[in-house]
All heavy atoms as TSV, in Angstrom:
chain	resi	resn	atom	element	x	y	z
A	1	MET	N	N	27.182	-4.941	7.355
A	1	MET	CA	C	26.343	-3.984	6.660
A	1	MET	C	C	25.199	-3.582	7.592
A	1	MET	O	O	24.510	-4.428	8.140
A	1	MET	CB	C	25.808	-4.637	5.381
A	1	MET	CG	C	24.933	-3.729	4.565
A	1	MET	SD	S	24.272	-4.500	3.058
A	1	MET	CE	C	25.732	-4.664	2.079
A	2	ASN	N	N	25.027	-2.307	7.761
A	2	ASN	CA	C	23.942	-1.876	8.647
A	2	ASN	C	C	22.598	-1.927	7.926
A	2	ASN	O	O	22.519	-2.119	6.722
A	2	ASN	CB	C	24.230	-0.499	9.244
A	2	ASN	CG	C	24.191	0.611	8.230
A	2	ASN	OD1	O	23.526	0.517	7.219
A	2	ASN	ND2	N	24.902	1.690	8.506
A	3	ASP	N	N	21.548	-1.757	8.703
A	3	ASP	CA	C	20.195	-1.886	8.162
A	3	ASP	C	C	19.905	-0.867	7.063
A	3	ASP	O	O	19.255	-1.182	6.072
A	3	ASP	CB	C	19.162	-1.742	9.278
A	3	ASP	CG	C	19.152	-2.941	10.219
A	3	ASP	OD1	O	19.660	-4.005	9.825
A	3	ASP	OD2	O	18.629	-2.810	11.335
A	4	ASN	N	N	20.399	0.346	7.237
A	4	ASN	CA	C	20.144	1.397	6.258
A	4	ASN	C	C	20.776	1.056	4.907
A	4	ASN	O	O	20.163	1.261	3.863
A	4	ASN	CB	C	20.667	2.734	6.785
A	4	ASN	CG	C	19.834	3.904	6.314
A	4	ASN	OD1	O	18.679	3.747	5.948
A	4	ASN	ND2	N	20.428	5.080	6.337
A	5	ASN	N	N	21.995	0.525	4.945
A	5	ASN	CA	C	22.657	0.138	3.696
A	5	ASN	C	C	21.930	-1.017	3.029
A	5	ASN	O	O	21.820	-1.067	1.802
A	5	ASN	CB	C	24.119	-0.225	3.944
A	5	ASN	CG	C	24.977	0.988	4.202
A	5	ASN	OD1	O	24.614	2.099	3.839
A	5	ASN	ND2	N	26.112	0.786	4.833
A	6	LYS	N	N	21.440	-1.947	3.819
A	6	LYS	CA	C	20.684	-3.077	3.275
A	6	LYS	C	C	19.396	-2.585	2.620
A	6	LYS	O	O	19.036	-3.040	1.535
A	6	LYS	CB	C	20.370	-4.084	4.399
A	6	LYS	CG	C	19.675	-5.315	3.932
A	6	LYS	CD	C	20.545	-6.134	3.007
A	6	LYS	CE	C	19.833	-7.431	2.626
A	6	LYS	NZ	N	20.518	-8.122	1.552
A	7	LEU	N	N	18.718	-1.638	3.266
A	7	LEU	CA	C	17.506	-1.059	2.686
A	7	LEU	C	C	17.813	-0.338	1.368
A	7	LEU	O	O	17.047	-0.441	0.409
A	7	LEU	CB	C	16.836	-0.102	3.670
A	7	LEU	CG	C	16.175	-0.730	4.887
A	7	LEU	CD1	C	15.685	0.363	5.840
A	7	LEU	CD2	C	15.032	-1.643	4.496
A	8	LYS	N	N	18.928	0.365	1.319
A	8	LYS	CA	C	19.331	1.056	0.090
A	8	LYS	C	C	19.614	0.058	-1.026
A	8	LYS	O	O	19.286	0.298	-2.188
A	8	LYS	CB	C	20.555	1.940	0.344
A	8	LYS	CG	C	20.230	3.181	1.138
A	8	LYS	CD	C	21.466	4.019	1.384
A	8	LYS	CE	C	21.142	5.245	2.229
A	8	LYS	NZ	N	22.338	6.045	2.518
A	9	GLU	N	N	20.210	-1.068	-0.668
A	9	GLU	CA	C	20.497	-2.115	-1.652
A	9	GLU	C	C	19.187	-2.703	-2.201
A	9	GLU	O	O	19.034	-2.883	-3.410
A	9	GLU	CB	C	21.333	-3.215	-0.992
A	9	GLU	CG	C	21.757	-4.315	-1.916
A	9	GLU	CD	C	22.591	-5.349	-1.199
A	9	GLU	OE1	O	23.595	-4.970	-0.564
A	9	GLU	OE2	O	22.227	-6.535	-1.274
A	10	ILE	N	N	18.247	-2.975	-1.310
A	10	ILE	CA	C	16.943	-3.503	-1.722
A	10	ILE	C	C	16.223	-2.479	-2.603
A	10	ILE	O	O	15.622	-2.826	-3.622
A	10	ILE	CB	C	16.089	-3.877	-0.496
A	10	ILE	CG1	C	16.724	-5.061	0.238
A	10	ILE	CG2	C	14.657	-4.189	-0.895
A	10	ILE	CD1	C	16.117	-5.345	1.602
A	11	LEU	N	N	16.302	-1.211	-2.208
A	11	LEU	CA	C	15.677	-0.135	-2.977
A	11	LEU	C	C	16.245	-0.091	-4.400
A	11	LEU	O	O	15.491	-0.006	-5.368
A	11	LEU	CB	C	15.897	1.209	-2.272
A	11	LEU	CG	C	15.389	2.450	-2.992
A	11	LEU	CD1	C	13.889	2.398	-3.187
A	11	LEU	CD2	C	15.786	3.702	-2.222
A	12	ALA	N	N	17.553	-0.176	-4.530
A	12	ALA	CA	C	18.187	-0.143	-5.852
A	12	ALA	C	C	17.730	-1.326	-6.707
A	12	ALA	O	O	17.469	-1.169	-7.911
A	12	ALA	CB	C	19.708	-0.150	-5.706
A	13	GLU	N	N	17.610	-2.503	-6.106
A	13	GLU	CA	C	17.151	-3.686	-6.838
A	13	GLU	C	C	15.713	-3.495	-7.324
A	13	GLU	O	O	15.385	-3.826	-8.462
A	13	GLU	CB	C	17.232	-4.924	-5.952
A	13	GLU	CG	C	18.644	-5.368	-5.642
A	13	GLU	CD	C	18.716	-6.447	-4.572
A	13	GLU	OE1	O	17.656	-6.919	-4.104
A	13	GLU	OE2	O	19.842	-6.824	-4.204
A	14	LYS	N	N	14.866	-2.973	-6.462
A	14	LYS	CA	C	13.464	-2.770	-6.831
A	14	LYS	C	C	13.326	-1.693	-7.896
A	14	LYS	O	O	12.513	-1.824	-8.814
A	14	LYS	CB	C	12.627	-2.443	-5.597
A	14	LYS	CG	C	12.478	-3.647	-4.670
A	14	LYS	CD	C	11.371	-3.472	-3.693
A	14	LYS	CE	C	11.232	-4.681	-2.801
A	14	LYS	NZ	N	10.552	-5.793	-3.440
A	15	GLU	N	N	14.123	-0.632	-7.803
A	15	GLU	CA	C	14.074	0.414	-8.822
A	15	GLU	C	C	14.532	-0.118	-10.174
A	15	GLU	O	O	13.952	0.206	-11.206
A	15	GLU	CB	C	14.919	1.612	-8.393
A	15	GLU	CG	C	14.260	2.427	-7.291
A	15	GLU	CD	C	15.121	3.557	-6.769
A	15	GLU	OE1	O	16.365	3.454	-6.820
A	15	GLU	OE2	O	14.539	4.552	-6.282
A	16	ALA	N	N	15.566	-0.963	-10.167
A	16	ALA	CA	C	16.048	-1.564	-11.411
A	16	ALA	C	C	14.975	-2.465	-12.023
A	16	ALA	O	O	14.750	-2.454	-13.241
A	16	ALA	CB	C	17.328	-2.352	-11.159
A	17	ARG	N	N	14.313	-3.239	-11.183
A	17	ARG	CA	C	13.234	-4.113	-11.666
A	17	ARG	C	C	12.081	-3.292	-12.227
A	17	ARG	O	O	11.492	-3.640	-13.254
A	17	ARG	CB	C	12.758	-5.009	-10.534
A	17	ARG	CG	C	11.719	-5.993	-10.960
A	17	ARG	CD	C	11.424	-6.975	-9.868
A	17	ARG	NE	N	10.251	-7.748	-10.204
A	17	ARG	CZ	C	9.561	-8.461	-9.346
A	17	ARG	NH1	N	9.952	-8.522	-8.089
A	17	ARG	NH2	N	8.520	-9.129	-9.721
A	18	LEU	N	N	11.754	-2.187	-11.556
A	18	LEU	CA	C	10.684	-1.310	-12.024
A	18	LEU	C	C	11.000	-0.765	-13.416
A	18	LEU	O	O	10.152	-0.783	-14.309
A	18	LEU	CB	C	10.471	-0.161	-11.038
A	18	LEU	CG	C	9.434	0.886	-11.417
A	18	LEU	CD1	C	8.041	0.270	-11.514
A	18	LEU	CD2	C	9.429	2.018	-10.400
A	19	ILE	N	N	12.206	-0.324	-13.615
A	19	ILE	CA	C	12.625	0.201	-14.921
A	19	ILE	C	C	12.506	-0.882	-15.989
A	19	ILE	O	O	11.990	-0.639	-17.087
A	19	ILE	CB	C	14.060	0.762	-14.844
A	19	ILE	CG1	C	14.064	2.038	-14.004
A	19	ILE	CG2	C	14.625	1.029	-16.235
A	19	ILE	CD1	C	15.447	2.522	-13.617
A	20	LYS	N	N	12.964	-2.080	-15.655
A	20	LYS	CA	C	12.906	-3.191	-16.602
A	20	LYS	C	C	11.463	-3.523	-16.970
A	20	LYS	O	O	11.146	-3.719	-18.146
A	20	LYS	CB	C	13.580	-4.423	-15.993
A	20	LYS	CG	C	13.627	-5.613	-16.893
A	20	LYS	CD	C	14.311	-6.780	-16.219
A	20	LYS	CE	C	14.213	-8.027	-17.071
A	20	LYS	NZ	N	14.714	-9.208	-16.387
A	21	GLN	N	N	10.578	-3.552	-15.979
A	21	GLN	CA	C	9.172	-3.864	-16.221
A	21	GLN	C	C	8.514	-2.769	-17.073
A	21	GLN	O	O	7.743	-3.057	-17.972
A	21	GLN	CB	C	8.406	-4.022	-14.900
A	21	GLN	CG	C	8.858	-5.191	-14.062
A	21	GLN	CD	C	8.417	-6.534	-14.613
A	21	GLN	OE1	O	8.510	-6.814	-15.800
A	21	GLN	NE2	N	7.945	-7.377	-13.738
A	22	LYS	N	N	8.818	-1.508	-16.770
A	22	LYS	CA	C	8.242	-0.403	-17.540
A	22	LYS	C	C	8.713	-0.446	-18.991
A	22	LYS	O	O	7.934	-0.201	-19.908
A	22	LYS	CB	C	8.603	0.940	-16.909
A	22	LYS	CG	C	7.785	1.278	-15.696
A	22	LYS	CD	C	8.146	2.662	-15.174
A	22	LYS	CE	C	7.254	3.077	-14.034
A	22	LYS	NZ	N	7.613	4.432	-13.551
A	23	GLU	N	N	9.991	-0.769	-19.199
A	23	GLU	CA	C	10.523	-0.861	-20.559
A	23	GLU	C	C	9.828	-1.980	-21.328
A	23	GLU	O	O	9.496	-1.824	-22.503
A	23	GLU	CB	C	12.032	-1.082	-20.532
A	23	GLU	CG	C	12.807	0.148	-20.138
A	23	GLU	CD	C	14.292	-0.107	-19.947
A	23	GLU	OE1	O	14.726	-1.289	-19.959
A	23	GLU	OE2	O	15.033	0.878	-19.782
A	24	TRP	N	N	9.609	-3.116	-20.672
A	24	TRP	CA	C	8.927	-4.229	-21.335
A	24	TRP	C	C	7.512	-3.812	-21.713
A	24	TRP	O	O	7.068	-4.047	-22.828
A	24	TRP	CB	C	8.881	-5.458	-20.417
A	24	TRP	CG	C	8.249	-6.627	-21.071
A	24	TRP	CD1	C	8.859	-7.555	-21.854
A	24	TRP	CD2	C	6.853	-6.986	-21.042
A	24	TRP	NE1	N	7.932	-8.463	-22.311
A	24	TRP	CE2	C	6.699	-8.134	-21.825
A	24	TRP	CE3	C	5.740	-6.439	-20.424
A	24	TRP	CZ2	C	5.470	-8.748	-22.004
A	24	TRP	CZ3	C	4.510	-7.048	-20.608
A	24	TRP	CH2	C	4.380	-8.191	-21.386
A	25	LEU	N	N	6.823	-3.181	-20.779
A	25	LEU	CA	C	5.443	-2.755	-21.014
A	25	LEU	C	C	5.381	-1.743	-22.159
A	25	LEU	O	O	4.512	-1.838	-23.028
A	25	LEU	CB	C	4.858	-2.158	-19.737
A	25	LEU	CG	C	3.363	-1.936	-19.686
A	25	LEU	CD1	C	2.612	-3.241	-19.892
A	25	LEU	CD2	C	2.977	-1.322	-18.360
A	26	ASP	N	N	6.314	-0.805	-22.186
A	26	ASP	CA	C	6.356	0.178	-23.272
A	26	ASP	C	C	6.621	-0.503	-24.616
A	26	ASP	O	O	6.070	-0.117	-25.637
A	26	ASP	CB	C	7.440	1.233	-23.016
A	26	ASP	CG	C	7.077	2.180	-21.892
A	26	ASP	OD1	O	5.890	2.235	-21.514
A	26	ASP	OD2	O	7.987	2.863	-21.376
A	27	GLY	N	N	7.465	-1.528	-24.597
A	27	GLY	CA	C	7.787	-2.246	-25.829
A	27	GLY	C	C	6.609	-3.028	-26.376
A	27	GLY	O	O	6.435	-3.142	-27.588
A	28	ILE	N	N	5.794	-3.568	-25.503
A	28	ILE	CA	C	4.628	-4.337	-25.928
A	28	ILE	C	C	3.525	-3.414	-26.415
A	28	ILE	O	O	2.899	-3.650	-27.429
A	28	ILE	CB	C	4.098	-5.233	-24.773
A	28	ILE	CG1	C	5.094	-6.326	-24.465
A	28	ILE	CG2	C	2.745	-5.822	-25.100
A	28	ILE	CD1	C	5.389	-7.256	-25.613
A	29	GLY	N	N	3.285	-2.345	-25.679
A	29	GLY	CA	C	2.237	-1.405	-26.053
A	29	GLY	C	C	0.861	-2.058	-26.001
A	29	GLY	O	O	0.652	-3.078	-25.365
A	30	LEU	N	N	-0.074	-1.486	-26.700
A	30	LEU	CA	C	-1.443	-1.995	-26.724
A	30	LEU	C	C	-1.752	-2.780	-27.991
A	30	LEU	O	O	-2.796	-3.404	-28.093
A	30	LEU	CB	C	-2.442	-0.833	-26.594
A	30	LEU	CG	C	-2.420	-0.091	-25.274
A	30	LEU	CD1	C	-3.343	1.110	-25.341
A	30	LEU	CD2	C	-2.828	-1.000	-24.135
A	31	GLY	N	N	-0.854	-2.773	-28.947
A	31	GLY	CA	C	-1.126	-3.373	-30.247
A	31	GLY	C	C	-1.184	-4.886	-30.272
A	31	GLY	O	O	-1.715	-5.463	-31.202
A	32	LYS	N	N	-0.652	-5.550	-29.265
A	32	LYS	CA	C	-0.566	-7.007	-29.301
A	32	LYS	C	C	-1.495	-7.678	-28.300
A	32	LYS	O	O	-1.251	-8.787	-27.868
A	32	LYS	CB	C	0.878	-7.440	-29.050
A	32	LYS	CG	C	1.851	-6.901	-30.077
A	32	LYS	CD	C	3.257	-7.337	-29.784
A	32	LYS	CE	C	4.207	-6.757	-30.820
A	32	LYS	NZ	N	5.585	-7.084	-30.535
A	33	LEU	N	N	-2.567	-7.020	-27.927
A	33	LEU	CA	C	-3.460	-7.564	-26.910
A	33	LEU	C	C	-4.314	-8.721	-27.409
A	33	LEU	O	O	-4.934	-9.411	-26.616
A	33	LEU	CB	C	-4.344	-6.463	-26.330
A	33	LEU	CG	C	-3.610	-5.437	-25.478
A	33	LEU	CD1	C	-4.601	-4.415	-24.947
A	33	LEU	CD2	C	-2.876	-6.085	-24.336
A	34	GLU	N	N	-4.341	-8.954	-28.722
A	34	GLU	CA	C	-5.106	-10.078	-29.212
A	34	GLU	C	C	-4.448	-11.411	-28.824
A	34	GLU	O	O	-5.096	-12.437	-28.790
A	34	GLU	CB	C	-5.305	-10.005	-30.732
A	34	GLU	CG	C	-4.037	-10.091	-31.558
A	34	GLU	CD	C	-3.308	-8.761	-31.711
A	34	GLU	OE1	O	-3.795	-7.734	-31.224
A	34	GLU	OE2	O	-2.220	-8.771	-32.301
A	35	ASP	N	N	-3.176	-11.374	-28.513
A	35	ASP	CA	C	-2.456	-12.554	-28.034
A	35	ASP	C	C	-2.738	-12.709	-26.540
A	35	ASP	O	O	-2.330	-11.879	-25.733
A	35	ASP	CB	C	-0.964	-12.384	-28.289
A	35	ASP	CG	C	-0.136	-13.583	-27.877
A	35	ASP	OD1	O	-0.655	-14.459	-27.156
A	35	ASP	OD2	O	1.038	-13.637	-28.271
A	36	ASP	N	N	-3.471	-13.763	-26.177
A	36	ASP	CA	C	-3.886	-13.953	-24.783
A	36	ASP	C	C	-2.707	-14.040	-23.827
A	36	ASP	O	O	-2.756	-13.492	-22.729
A	36	ASP	CB	C	-4.754	-15.203	-24.632
A	36	ASP	CG	C	-6.155	-14.996	-25.172
A	36	ASP	OD1	O	-6.549	-13.830	-25.363
A	36	ASP	OD2	O	-6.847	-16.003	-25.400
A	37	LYS	N	N	-1.644	-14.739	-24.229
A	37	LYS	CA	C	-0.477	-14.864	-23.345
A	37	LYS	C	C	0.125	-13.494	-23.056
A	37	LYS	O	O	0.453	-13.184	-21.922
A	37	LYS	CB	C	0.586	-15.773	-23.973
A	37	LYS	CG	C	0.412	-17.225	-23.712
A	37	LYS	CD	C	1.625	-17.974	-24.227
A	37	LYS	CE	C	1.639	-19.378	-23.693
A	37	LYS	NZ	N	2.803	-20.112	-24.190
A	38	LEU	N	N	0.295	-12.703	-24.097
A	38	LEU	CA	C	0.866	-11.360	-23.912
A	38	LEU	C	C	-0.069	-10.475	-23.104
A	38	LEU	O	O	0.386	-9.697	-22.268
A	38	LEU	CB	C	1.162	-10.704	-25.256
A	38	LEU	CG	C	2.478	-11.084	-25.914
A	38	LEU	CD1	C	2.620	-10.391	-27.257
A	38	LEU	CD2	C	3.656	-10.763	-25.030
A	39	ALA	N	N	-1.347	-10.603	-23.340
A	39	ALA	CA	C	-2.310	-9.791	-22.593
A	39	ALA	C	C	-2.259	-10.140	-21.109
A	39	ALA	O	O	-2.253	-9.247	-20.258
A	39	ALA	CB	C	-3.716	-9.994	-23.143
A	40	ASN	N	N	-2.203	-11.424	-20.800
A	40	ASN	CA	C	-2.115	-11.852	-19.401
A	40	ASN	C	C	-0.798	-11.419	-18.775
A	40	ASN	O	O	-0.767	-10.976	-17.624
A	40	ASN	CB	C	-2.288	-13.368	-19.292
A	40	ASN	CG	C	-3.702	-13.796	-19.587
A	40	ASN	OD1	O	-4.639	-13.029	-19.443
A	40	ASN	ND2	N	-3.868	-15.037	-20.022
A	41	LYS	N	N	0.293	-11.544	-19.511
A	41	LYS	CA	C	1.601	-11.116	-19.013
A	41	LYS	C	C	1.584	-9.607	-18.756
A	41	LYS	O	O	2.125	-9.128	-17.752
A	41	LYS	CB	C	2.675	-11.484	-20.042
A	41	LYS	CG	C	4.034	-10.915	-19.792
A	41	LYS	CD	C	4.815	-11.694	-18.802
A	41	LYS	CE	C	6.236	-11.124	-18.733
A	41	LYS	NZ	N	7.002	-11.622	-17.678
A	42	ARG	N	N	0.941	-8.868	-19.648
A	42	ARG	CA	C	0.855	-7.411	-19.491
A	42	ARG	C	C	0.124	-7.052	-18.204
A	42	ARG	O	O	0.540	-6.152	-17.477
A	42	ARG	CB	C	0.131	-6.827	-20.705
A	42	ARG	CG	C	0.135	-5.335	-20.758
A	42	ARG	CD	C	-0.471	-4.861	-22.083
A	42	ARG	NE	N	-0.401	-3.428	-22.157
A	42	ARG	CZ	C	-1.284	-2.602	-21.598
A	42	ARG	NH1	N	-2.300	-3.077	-20.951
A	42	ARG	NH2	N	-1.131	-1.296	-21.711
A	43	VAL	N	N	-0.953	-7.755	-17.902
A	43	VAL	CA	C	-1.696	-7.515	-16.662
A	43	VAL	C	C	-0.809	-7.815	-15.455
A	43	VAL	O	O	-0.764	-7.050	-14.492
A	43	VAL	CB	C	-2.987	-8.371	-16.626
A	43	VAL	CG1	C	-3.623	-8.338	-15.249
A	43	VAL	CG2	C	-3.958	-7.891	-17.679
A	44	GLU	N	N	-0.068	-8.931	-15.505
A	44	GLU	CA	C	0.835	-9.288	-14.406
A	44	GLU	C	C	1.903	-8.222	-14.210
A	44	GLU	O	O	2.225	-7.855	-13.076
A	44	GLU	CB	C	1.504	-10.629	-14.690
A	44	GLU	CG	C	0.587	-11.816	-14.598
A	44	GLU	CD	C	1.277	-13.101	-15.005
A	44	GLU	OE1	O	2.518	-13.195	-14.885
A	44	GLU	OE2	O	0.579	-14.016	-15.455
A	45	VAL	N	N	2.464	-7.736	-15.303
A	45	VAL	CA	C	3.519	-6.724	-15.224
A	45	VAL	C	C	2.962	-5.421	-14.653
A	45	VAL	O	O	3.611	-4.783	-13.825
A	45	VAL	CB	C	4.174	-6.508	-16.611
A	45	VAL	CG1	C	5.062	-5.275	-16.617
A	45	VAL	CG2	C	4.971	-7.740	-17.009
A	46	ARG	N	N	1.756	-5.047	-15.058
A	46	ARG	CA	C	1.154	-3.821	-14.512
A	46	ARG	C	C	0.927	-3.948	-13.016
A	46	ARG	O	O	1.151	-3.001	-12.264
A	46	ARG	CB	C	-0.148	-3.506	-15.238
A	46	ARG	CG	C	0.100	-3.036	-16.669
A	46	ARG	CD	C	-1.164	-2.717	-17.394
A	46	ARG	NE	N	-1.736	-1.509	-16.813
A	46	ARG	CZ	C	-2.996	-1.164	-16.977
A	46	ARG	NH1	N	-3.804	-1.901	-17.683
A	46	ARG	NH2	N	-3.453	-0.059	-16.439
A	47	ARG	N	N	0.490	-5.114	-12.553
A	47	ARG	CA	C	0.317	-5.335	-11.112
A	47	ARG	C	C	1.660	-5.254	-10.394
A	47	ARG	O	O	1.773	-4.664	-9.325
A	47	ARG	CB	C	-0.323	-6.696	-10.853
A	47	ARG	CG	C	-1.785	-6.733	-11.125
A	47	ARG	CD	C	-2.394	-8.056	-10.716
A	47	ARG	NE	N	-3.762	-8.132	-11.174
A	47	ARG	CZ	C	-4.299	-9.192	-11.731
A	47	ARG	NH1	N	-3.606	-10.299	-11.874
A	47	ARG	NH2	N	-5.557	-9.175	-12.128
A	48	ASP	N	N	2.665	-5.876	-11.010
A	48	ASP	CA	C	4.004	-5.864	-10.424
A	48	ASP	C	C	4.536	-4.438	-10.328
A	48	ASP	O	O	5.122	-4.054	-9.315
A	48	ASP	CB	C	4.945	-6.743	-11.256
A	48	ASP	CG	C	6.266	-6.998	-10.572
A	48	ASP	OD1	O	6.276	-7.187	-9.333
A	48	ASP	OD2	O	7.302	-7.019	-11.259
A	49	ILE	N	N	4.307	-3.650	-11.363
A	49	ILE	CA	C	4.752	-2.251	-11.358
A	49	ILE	C	C	4.080	-1.487	-10.222
A	49	ILE	O	O	4.738	-0.742	-9.490
A	49	ILE	CB	C	4.475	-1.584	-12.727
A	49	ILE	CG1	C	5.463	-2.121	-13.772
A	49	ILE	CG2	C	4.555	-0.066	-12.625
A	49	ILE	CD1	C	5.161	-1.679	-15.195
A	50	SER	N	N	2.784	-1.688	-10.058
A	50	SER	CA	C	2.068	-1.007	-8.971
A	50	SER	C	C	2.637	-1.392	-7.618
A	50	SER	O	O	2.867	-0.534	-6.753
A	50	SER	CB	C	0.578	-1.351	-9.017
A	50	SER	OG	O	0.001	-0.867	-10.179
A	51	GLU	N	N	2.873	-2.676	-7.432
A	51	GLU	CA	C	3.430	-3.152	-6.167
A	51	GLU	C	C	4.832	-2.594	-5.947
A	51	GLU	O	O	5.178	-2.171	-4.839
A	51	GLU	CB	C	3.464	-4.677	-6.169
A	51	GLU	CG	C	3.921	-5.269	-4.860
A	51	GLU	CD	C	3.878	-6.776	-4.858
A	51	GLU	OE1	O	2.966	-7.355	-5.470
A	51	GLU	OE2	O	4.777	-7.370	-4.244
A	52	LEU	N	N	5.646	-2.577	-6.993
A	52	LEU	CA	C	6.998	-2.044	-6.872
A	52	LEU	C	C	6.984	-0.567	-6.490
A	52	LEU	O	O	7.789	-0.132	-5.665
A	52	LEU	CB	C	7.764	-2.232	-8.185
A	52	LEU	CG	C	8.267	-3.633	-8.471
A	52	LEU	CD1	C	8.725	-3.750	-9.918
A	52	LEU	CD2	C	9.391	-4.012	-7.522
A	53	ILE	N	N	6.081	0.196	-7.061
A	53	ILE	CA	C	5.995	1.624	-6.749
A	53	ILE	C	C	5.714	1.819	-5.257
A	53	ILE	O	O	6.372	2.618	-4.590
A	53	ILE	CB	C	4.938	2.317	-7.625
A	53	ILE	CG1	C	5.435	2.392	-9.065
A	53	ILE	CG2	C	4.605	3.705	-7.086
A	53	ILE	CD1	C	4.386	2.831	-10.070
A	54	PHE	N	N	4.752	1.061	-4.728
A	54	PHE	CA	C	4.440	1.177	-3.300
A	54	PHE	C	C	5.606	0.706	-2.439
A	54	PHE	O	O	5.935	1.323	-1.420
A	54	PHE	CB	C	3.163	0.409	-2.950
A	54	PHE	CG	C	1.925	1.082	-3.441
A	54	PHE	CD1	C	1.128	0.493	-4.403
A	54	PHE	CD2	C	1.549	2.325	-2.947
A	54	PHE	CE1	C	-0.022	1.125	-4.859
A	54	PHE	CE2	C	0.403	2.966	-3.398
A	54	PHE	CZ	C	-0.376	2.358	-4.358
A	55	ASN	N	N	6.261	-0.390	-2.838
A	55	ASN	CA	C	7.412	-0.891	-2.081
A	55	ASN	C	C	8.546	0.123	-2.070
A	55	ASN	O	O	9.196	0.328	-1.038
A	55	ASN	CB	C	7.910	-2.216	-2.664
A	55	ASN	CG	C	6.991	-3.370	-2.375
A	55	ASN	OD1	O	6.171	-3.317	-1.477
A	55	ASN	ND2	N	7.116	-4.421	-3.149
A	56	ILE	N	N	8.788	0.749	-3.202
A	56	ILE	CA	C	9.861	1.744	-3.303
A	56	ILE	C	C	9.554	2.939	-2.406
A	56	ILE	O	O	10.428	3.433	-1.696
A	56	ILE	CB	C	10.067	2.155	-4.777
A	56	ILE	CG1	C	10.744	1.001	-5.539
A	56	ILE	CG2	C	10.881	3.441	-4.887
A	56	ILE	CD1	C	10.753	1.175	-7.046
A	57	GLU	N	N	8.301	3.395	-2.422
A	57	GLU	CA	C	7.918	4.517	-1.560
A	57	GLU	C	C	8.108	4.161	-0.085
A	57	GLU	O	O	8.618	4.970	0.694
A	57	GLU	CB	C	6.471	4.911	-1.825
A	57	GLU	CG	C	6.266	5.590	-3.161
A	57	GLU	CD	C	4.808	5.837	-3.492
A	57	GLU	OE1	O	3.925	5.501	-2.675
A	57	GLU	OE2	O	4.543	6.365	-4.580
A	58	ASP	N	N	7.705	2.959	0.297
A	58	ASP	CA	C	7.880	2.505	1.683
A	58	ASP	C	C	9.353	2.446	2.066
A	58	ASP	O	O	9.739	2.879	3.155
A	58	ASP	CB	C	7.241	1.127	1.896
A	58	ASP	CG	C	5.728	1.177	1.872
A	58	ASP	OD1	O	5.152	2.282	1.992
A	58	ASP	OD2	O	5.115	0.095	1.738
A	59	LEU	N	N	10.177	1.913	1.179
A	59	LEU	CA	C	11.611	1.814	1.466
A	59	LEU	C	C	12.237	3.200	1.628
A	59	LEU	O	O	13.061	3.418	2.510
A	59	LEU	CB	C	12.324	1.037	0.364
A	59	LEU	CG	C	12.127	-0.470	0.383
A	59	LEU	CD1	C	12.624	-1.095	-0.910
A	59	LEU	CD2	C	12.853	-1.082	1.582
A	60	LYS	N	N	11.837	4.128	0.776
A	60	LYS	CA	C	12.376	5.493	0.883
A	60	LYS	C	C	12.017	6.114	2.218
A	60	LYS	O	O	12.832	6.812	2.827
A	60	LYS	CB	C	11.878	6.348	-0.265
A	60	LYS	CG	C	12.558	6.027	-1.586
A	60	LYS	CD	C	12.035	6.901	-2.705
A	60	LYS	CE	C	12.750	6.607	-4.007
A	60	LYS	NZ	N	12.244	7.402	-5.124
A	61	GLU	N	N	10.792	5.868	2.690
A	61	GLU	CA	C	10.374	6.382	3.996
A	61	GLU	C	C	11.192	5.738	5.122
A	61	GLU	O	O	11.549	6.395	6.103
A	61	GLU	CB	C	8.877	6.129	4.220
A	61	GLU	CG	C	7.990	7.049	3.434
A	61	GLU	CD	C	8.142	8.497	3.840
A	61	GLU	OE1	O	8.200	8.786	5.053
A	61	GLU	OE2	O	8.199	9.347	2.947
A	62	MET	N	N	11.455	4.453	5.002
A	62	MET	CA	C	12.211	3.741	6.034
A	62	MET	C	C	13.663	4.220	6.093
A	62	MET	O	O	14.259	4.247	7.169
A	62	MET	CB	C	12.168	2.233	5.770
A	62	MET	CG	C	10.784	1.632	5.963
A	62	MET	SD	S	10.676	-0.068	5.411
A	62	MET	CE	C	11.640	-0.890	6.673
A	63	ILE	N	N	14.217	4.604	4.961
A	63	ILE	CA	C	15.615	5.048	4.903
A	63	ILE	C	C	15.776	6.420	5.510
A	63	ILE	O	O	16.802	6.734	6.105
A	63	ILE	CB	C	16.130	5.001	3.442
A	63	ILE	CG1	C	16.239	3.545	2.981
A	63	ILE	CG2	C	17.453	5.710	3.318
A	63	ILE	CD1	C	16.550	3.386	1.508
A	64	LYS	N	N	14.757	7.270	5.413
A	64	LYS	CA	C	14.851	8.650	5.934
A	64	LYS	C	C	15.127	8.656	7.416
A	64	LYS	O	O	14.843	7.941	8.222
A	64	LYS	CB	C	13.569	9.413	5.660
A	64	LYS	CG	C	13.440	9.792	4.222
A	64	LYS	CD	C	12.186	10.624	4.037
A	64	LYS	CE	C	12.021	10.990	2.581
A	64	LYS	NZ	N	10.812	11.741	2.337
């Protein structure tokens, strides 16, 4: 497998994870923030989403 194909594979995995994280975040919404565990998890997921977005953009640039 060449480097470009490996990058495409990593990109697909990160995009799938991003979709999953966004769906979870949408499902939780803002209504359950009184639960500390959920609130903390929500913050972690938002950070992860931000990181994934930057990683995906970097991977797309590397593939070009």
